[in-house]
C-alpha positions, 0 to 999 in steps of 0.5 A: 360213342363219343370221339374223345380222341383227336388223331390229325395223322394216320400211318399204316405199315404192312404188307399186301393185306395192309396195301389191299391186294385183290380189291381193286379200284375202278383205276385198278389201284388196290384198296386196303384196310387201311385205306377204308379206315383212313377214309372213315377218320378223315369223314370226321377228321377235316385235315388228316394226313394219312401215309400208307407205306404198304405199297413202298415196294423197296421192302419187297428185297429179301435181304430186308426180311428175317429168315422165316420170311415173315418179319423184318430183320435189322434194316428192314426194320430201321427203314420202316422207321426211317419211312414213318420218320419222313411220313411224319415230316421229321429229319431224315437220318438216311435214304430207306429207299435207296437200293440194296447193292446188287444181289448175287444170283442163285441157281435154280438148286440154290433156291429150291434147298433155301425153300426146303431149309425154310419149310423145315425151320419155319413152315412145319413148326408153324403148322404144327403150333397151329394145329397145336393151338399154340403161337410162337408168342405164347408166354412172352411178355410184352417188351414195353407194357406200361407207357412210360416216359421214354429217353433216347438212351433206353436199353430196349431202343439203343442201336436203333439209328 
């Protein structure tokens, strides 16, 4: 296979899967799929710039996640985008690592009620879709199906800063 593409940088964004939890280095750190891929890319691309944002624990805060506990919410997406901006050398718009204000303490009962609500609204429907061989994305069209120029005033990215 020919190497017709030139990659000078690689930024990985993800969760424990990307971070490599359970695949430990001798030094005790984790090695995920992104680290393996980056090492392979670096073999043929000297000077490859690599950032792995999966271990950015600022994203452990539940207030950055949507109600489904799988997807980021608006603030989470803005922080990820800012982290990538920083990783590739763009000027910062804000400090994506800034801590959120202190979170109120929920009682044990409130936490269990939230867990039950999540299971009813998100987990059980997900299990049902899997058993039926469906995905929540079935039938959805891609947001940007063609590689076209993007303008900063484009409707699909307005309000992202």
